[in-house]
C-alpha positions in Angstrom: -0.1 -0.1 0.2 1.3 3.1 -0.6 1.8 6.0 1.9 -0.1 9.7 1.6 3.7 10.8 0.5 3.7 8.3 -2.6 0.4 9.6 -3.8 -0.6 11.2 -6.8 -3.1 13.8 -7.1 -4.5 15.6 -10.6 -6.9 18.8 -10.0 -9.7 19.0 -13.1 -11.6 21.8 -11.6 -13.8 20.6 -8.5 -12.6 16.9 -8.9 -8.9 15.1 -7.8 -8.7 12.4 -10.1 -5.9 10.4 -8.7 -2.6 9.2 -10.7 -3.0 5.6 -12.2 -1.3 3.8 -14.5 -3.1 2.1 -17.2 -3.3 -1.1 -19.2 -3.5 1.0 -22.4 -1.9 4.4 -21.6 1.4 3.0 -19.7 2.0 -0.6 -21.7 5.5 0.6 -22.3 5.9 0.5 -18.2 6.0 -3.6 -18.6 9.6 -3.3 -20.0 10.7 -1.0 -17.4 9.4 -3.7 -14.6 11.2 -6.3 -16.7 14.3 -4.3 -16.4 13.8 -3.9 -12.4 13.3 -7.3 -11.7 16.8 -8.1 -13.6 18.4 -5.7 -11.2 17.4 -7.2 -8.2 17.5 -10.9 -9.9 21.2 -9.9 -11.2 21.7 -7.4 -7.8 23.8 -9.9 -5.0 26.0 -8.4 -3.0 25.2 -4.7 -3.8 23.3 -2.4 -1.6 20.1 -1.5 -1.5 21.2 1.9 -1.7 22.9 0.9 -5.0 20.0 -1.3 -6.2 18.0 1.9 -5.8 19.9 3.8 -7.4 20.0 2.3 -10.8 15.8 1.6 -10.5 15.8 5.1 -10.0 17.5 6.0 -13.0 15.3 3.8 -15.0 12.1 4.9 -13.9 13.9 8.8 -14.9 14.4 8.1 -18.1 10.8 7.8 -18.6 8.8 11.4 -19.6 5.5 10.6 -17.8 7.0 9.3 -14.6 6.5 11.4 -11.7 9.4 11.7 -9.1 7.1 10.8 -7.1 5.9 7.5 -9.3 9.7 6.6 -8.6 9.4 7.2 -5.1 6.4 4.5 -4.8 8.4 2.0 -6.8 10.6 1.8 -3.4 8.5 2.6 -1.1 10.0 0.0 1.0 13.7 1.9 0.6 13.4 3.0 4.1 
């Protein structure tokens, strides 16, 4: 479950619209997920901080990836 600091809310007039990845619009995130899994599978011996740095770099390349979304992928990093 995401904590409140990872929630991304867009406001349109008087409506609050939660940010969500959709299968159609964000299907390219599947490739990001594959890359992230590979990082963790091959990351034996590396620190959590190193692994999360690689993950951040993967997602930072994505133009529509809000920094809060990147943080939500790493929510258990504390």
